[in-house]
SEZAVEX-621466 format. One record per atom (N, C-alpha, C): x, y, z. Coordinates in steps of 0.001 Angstrom, whole numbers, plus 500000, padded with zeros to 6 digits. Layout:
<atoms>
{c1->X, c2->Y, c3->Z}
...
</atoms>
This chain:
<atoms>
{c1->500681, c2->498451, c3->499837}
{c1->500232, c2->499918, c3->499959}
{c1->501040, c2->501121, c3->500087}
{c1->499900, c2->502469, c3->499040}
{c1->501568, c2->503238, c3->498952}
{c1->500706, c2->504420, c3->499310}
{c1->500709, c2->505977, c3->499857}
{c1->500580, c2->507183, c3->500326}
{c1->501264, c2->507958, c3->499750}
{c1->500761, c2->508978, c3->498965}
{c1->501180, c2->510034, c3->498842}
{c1->500635, c2->511259, c3->499396}
{c1->501056, c2->512500, c3->499616}
{c1->500176, c2->513601, c3->499772}
{c1->500749, c2->514327, c3->498558}
{c1->499655, c2->515397, c3->497936}
{c1->500225, c2->515878, c3->496559}
{c1->499271, c2->517598, c3->497448}
{c1->500592, c2->518363, c3->496969}
{c1->500083, c2->520357, c3->496876}
{c1->499670, c2->521053, c3->495729}
{c1->498229, c2->520975, c3->495479}
{c1->498731, c2->521480, c3->494207}
{c1->497946, c2->522900, c3->494063}
{c1->499169, c2->524200, c3->493176}
{c1->498561, c2->525194, c3->493058}
{c1->497803, c2->525559, c3->491955}
{c1->497370, c2->526588, c3->491598}
{c1->496918, c2->527467, c3->490322}
{c1->495780, c2->527678, c3->490947}
{c1->495195, c2->527996, c3->489598}
{c1->493395, c2->527735, c3->490686}
{c1->493032, c2->527261, c3->490126}
{c1->492536, c2->526567, c3->491529}
{c1->492430, c2->525196, c3->492092}
{c1->491041, c2->525082, c3->493058}
{c1->490817, c2->525939, c3->493763}
{c1->489850, c2->526720, c3->494416}
{c1->489136, c2->527084, c3->493623}
{c1->487132, c2->526873, c3->493781}
{c1->485996, c2->527205, c3->493233}
{c1->485842, c2->526974, c3->491686}
{c1->486511, c2->525449, c3->491214}
{c1->486820, c2->525237, c3->489997}
{c1->486123, c2->523605, c3->489882}
{c1->485430, c2->523427, c3->491247}
{c1->484934, c2->521925, c3->491528}
{c1->486873, c2->520811, c3->491347}
{c1->487611, c2->521296, c3->491704}
{c1->488841, c2->520938, c3->491675}
{c1->488542, c2->519380, c3->492787}
{c1->487865, c2->519773, c3->494227}
{c1->487726, c2->518447, c3->494937}
{c1->486987, c2->517694, c3->495157}
{c1->485384, c2->518338, c3->494058}
{c1->484745, c2->517252, c3->493637}
{c1->485353, c2->516148, c3->492794}
{c1->486204, c2->516885, c3->491650}
{c1->486725, c2->516265, c3->490298}
{c1->487807, c2->514950, c3->490947}
{c1->488606, c2->515780, c3->491964}
{c1->489552, c2->514764, c3->492495}
{c1->488937, c2->513617, c3->493802}
{c1->487584, c2->513747, c3->493996}
{c1->486846, c2->512755, c3->494569}
{c1->486513, c2->511379, c3->493909}
{c1->485971, c2->512039, c3->492660}
{c1->485534, c2->510891, c3->491878}
{c1->486888, c2->510431, c3->490991}
{c1->487971, c2->510860, c3->490961}
{c1->488808, c2->510121, c3->490377}
{c1->489801, c2->509140, c3->491371}
{c1->489410, c2->509542, c3->492153}
{c1->489973, c2->509145, c3->493481}
{c1->489413, c2->507559, c3->493904}
{c1->487603, c2->507638, c3->493539}
{c1->486665, c2->506604, c3->494198}
{c1->487465, c2->505894, c3->492779}
{c1->486751, c2->506272, c3->491399}
{c1->487039, c2->505664, c3->490587}
{c1->488511, c2->504349, c3->490634}
{c1->488863, c2->504804, c3->490969}
{c1->490413, c2->504294, c3->491206}
{c1->490730, c2->503296, c3->492555}
{c1->489744, c2->503618, c3->493756}
{c1->489864, c2->502681, c3->494563}
{c1->490457, c2->503154, c3->495569}
{c1->490495, c2->504453, c3->495695}
{c1->491773, c2->505296, c3->496404}
{c1->491095, c2->505825, c3->498068}
{c1->491986, c2->505897, c3->498643}
{c1->491435, c2->506575, c3->500315}
{c1->492167, c2->507875, c3->500390}
{c1->491184, c2->508273, c3->501583}
{c1->492042, c2->509776, c3->501357}
{c1->490776, c2->511028, c3->501672}
{c1->492080, c2->512237, c3->501371}
{c1->490578, c2->513380, c3->501258}
{c1->491849, c2->514421, c3->500389}
{c1->490336, c2->515384, c3->499779}
{c1->490965, c2->516597, c3->498992}
{c1->490313, c2->517929, c3->500049}
{c1->491072, c2->518715, c3->500297}
{c1->490651, c2->519824, c3->501041}
{c1->491723, c2->521208, c3->500513}
{c1->490730, c2->522338, c3->500452}
{c1->491312, c2->524048, c3->500765}
{c1->491919, c2->524031, c3->501510}
{c1->493391, c2->525000, c3->501213}
{c1->494236, c2->525253, c3->501887}
{c1->493830, c2->526840, c3->502156}
{c1->494172, c2->527309, c3->503138}
{c1->494017, c2->528921, c3->503170}
{c1->494758, c2->529810, c3->502427}
{c1->495863, c2->529169, c3->502036}
{c1->497110, c2->529801, c3->500855}
{c1->496348, c2->529573, c3->499382}
{c1->495202, c2->529019, c3->498918}
{c1->494861, c2->528946, c3->498108}
{c1->494934, c2->527647, c3->497249}
{c1->495660, c2->526576, c3->497944}
{c1->495868, c2->525602, c3->497342}
{c1->495126, c2->524482, c3->497686}
{c1->495225, c2->523380, c3->496624}
{c1->494334, c2->522154, c3->497075}
{c1->495463, c2->520834, c3->497574}
{c1->495130, c2->520385, c3->498940}
{c1->495740, c2->519404, c3->499574}
{c1->495399, c2->518027, c3->499653}
{c1->495903, c2->517071, c3->498355}
{c1->495287, c2->515556, c3->498571}
{c1->495903, c2->514548, c3->498671}
{c1->495608, c2->513622, c3->499851}
{c1->496068, c2->512644, c3->500503}
{c1->495114, c2->511803, c3->499744}
{c1->495735, c2->510441, c3->498624}
{c1->495649, c2->509411, c3->498412}
{c1->496895, c2->508455, c3->499439}
{c1->495961, c2->507056, c3->499174}
{c1->496100, c2->505985, c3->499959}
{c1->495694, c2->504488, c3->499266}
{c1->496739, c2->503924, c3->498407}
{c1->496175, c2->502584, c3->497716}
{c1->497049, c2->501928, c3->496799}
{c1->496851, c2->501574, c3->495758}
{c1->497980, c2->501070, c3->494754}
{c1->498227, c2->502025, c3->494878}
{c1->500308, c2->501856, c3->493994}
{c1->500776, c2->502512, c3->493760}
{c1->500515, c2->503378, c3->492167}
{c1->500107, c2->501633, c3->491450}
{c1->500066, c2->502479, c3->489696}
{c1->498481, c2->503365, c3->490113}
{c1->497384, c2->502682, c3->490937}
{c1->496331, c2->503974, c3->490691}
{c1->496755, c2->505493, c3->491473}
{c1->497226, c2->505241, c3->492069}
{c1->498368, c2->506915, c3->492721}
{c1->498984, c2->507328, c3->491571}
{c1->499578, c2->506744, c3->490761}
{c1->499754, c2->507869, c3->489699}
{c1->498935, c2->508060, c3->488661}
{c1->498102, c2->507163, c3->488615}
{c1->497392, c2->507721, c3->487395}
{c1->496428, c2->509201, c3->488150}
{c1->495821, c2->509450, c3->489694}
{c1->495857, c2->510036, c3->490089}
{c1->496463, c2->511529, c3->490103}
{c1->497698, c2->511322, c3->490003}
{c1->498740, c2->512265, c3->489739}
{c1->499083, c2->512718, c3->488596}
{c1->498333, c2->512206, c3->487358}
{c1->498382, c2->513042, c3->486160}
{c1->497091, c2->513340, c3->486166}
{c1->496034, c2->513388, c3->486461}
{c1->494582, c2->513378, c3->486428}
{c1->494865, c2->515244, c3->487423}
{c1->495919, c2->515173, c3->488477}
{c1->496500, c2->516768, c3->489185}
{c1->496772, c2->517535, c3->488754}
{c1->497598, c2->516931, c3->487200}
{c1->498371, c2->518101, c3->486964}
{c1->497730, c2->518371, c3->485782}
{c1->495970, c2->517860, c3->485109}
{c1->495437, c2->518693, c3->484715}
{c1->494479, c2->519791, c3->485711}
{c1->493619, c2->518477, c3->485994}
{c1->492244, c2->519213, c3->487213}
{c1->491284, c2->518909, c3->486121}
{c1->490121, c2->519934, c3->486882}
{c1->488894, c2->519561, c3->485797}
{c1->488828, c2->520657, c3->484950}
{c1->487898, c2->521070, c3->483766}
{c1->488054, c2->521772, c3->482793}
{c1->488279, c2->523683, c3->483522}
{c1->487609, c2->524030, c3->484323}
{c1->487641, c2->525519, c3->484666}
{c1->489200, c2->525626, c3->485402}
{c1->490056, c2->524567, c3->485466}
{c1->491238, c2->524985, c3->487013}
{c1->492315, c2->524407, c3->485891}
{c1->493489, c2->525743, c3->486565}
{c1->494615, c2->526067, c3->486081}
{c1->495874, c2->525269, c3->486999}
{c1->496327, c2->524350, c3->486678}
{c1->497545, c2->523670, c3->487935}
{c1->498755, c2->524597, c3->487088}
{c1->499025, c2->524688, c3->488415}
{c1->500448, c2->525706, c3->488181}
{c1->501485, c2->524979, c3->489108}
{c1->501172, c2->524530, c3->490012}
{c1->502282, c2->523694, c3->490778}
{c1->501743, c2->522211, c3->491487}
{c1->502581, c2->521320, c3->491232}
{c1->502213, c2->520311, c3->491654}
{c1->503452, c2->519509, c3->492757}
{c1->503228, c2->519414, c3->494023}
{c1->504510, c2->518711, c3->494776}
{c1->503964, c2->517720, c3->495204}
{c1->504698, c2->516620, c3->495586}
{c1->503977, c2->515135, c3->495949}
{c1->505399, c2->515016, c3->497196}
{c1->504744, c2->514535, c3->497483}
{c1->505910, c2->513530, c3->499304}
{c1->505021, c2->512626, c3->499693}
{c1->506074, c2->511674, c3->500591}
{c1->504923, c2->510411, c3->501131}
{c1->504284, c2->511162, c3->502103}
{c1->503794, c2->510169, c3->502764}
{c1->502206, c2->510474, c3->503601}
{c1->502268, c2->509181, c3->504345}
{c1->502061, c2->509283, c3->505699}
{c1->501627, c2->507971, c3->506226}
{c1->500423, c2->507514, c3->506141}
{c1->499826, c2->506242, c3->505558}
{c1->498819, c2->505584, c3->505166}
{c1->497772, c2->505820, c3->506665}
{c1->497731, c2->505737, c3->507609}
{c1->497293, c2->505815, c3->508856}
{c1->496344, c2->507552, c3->508631}
{c1->496840, c2->508348, c3->507659}
{c1->496161, c2->509243, c3->507999}
{c1->495237, c2->509462, c3->507125}
{c1->494551, c2->508298, c3->506361}
{c1->493151, c2->508228, c3->505598}
{c1->492317, c2->507535, c3->506144}
{c1->490865, c2->508110, c3->506177}
{c1->489965, c2->507328, c3->506673}
{c1->489579, c2->505796, c3->505714}
{c1->488140, c2->505707, c3->506013}
{c1->488049, c2->503928, c3->505362}
{c1->487393, c2->504531, c3->503369}
{c1->487016, c2->506072, c3->503330}
{c1->486816, c2->506079, c3->501777}
{c1->487863, c2->507568, c3->501846}
{c1->486912, c2->508432, c3->500889}
{c1->487492, c2->509684, c3->500292}
{c1->486967, c2->510793, c3->500810}
{c1->487144, c2->511534, c3->501182}
{c1->486284, c2->512626, c3->501517}
{c1->486586, c2->513942, c3->501151}
{c1->486149, c2->514902, c3->500689}
{c1->486558, c2->516111, c3->500723}
{c1->485990, c2->516834, c3->501886}
{c1->486826, c2->517949, c3->501953}
{c1->487175, c2->518690, c3->503350}
{c1->487649, c2->520290, c3->503186}
</atoms>
């Protein structure tokens, strides 16, 4: 099991970025969350199969139609941080 935390910057709040991320993560069988940060970025925690996380990372680089992703930072995370499903916070 793999866990990754992504920090996504650009125009990523108010463009259904978290909802789109949740849809992708659920489709890929991932656990974790997507939440807005006070600095305008979105934090995504993804836990599950490494290949599924890579697929999600590819989606995060683009985001939904109205988003503009300027930065995507990835770091290792603790799988214990994720609940049973994927949540929007």
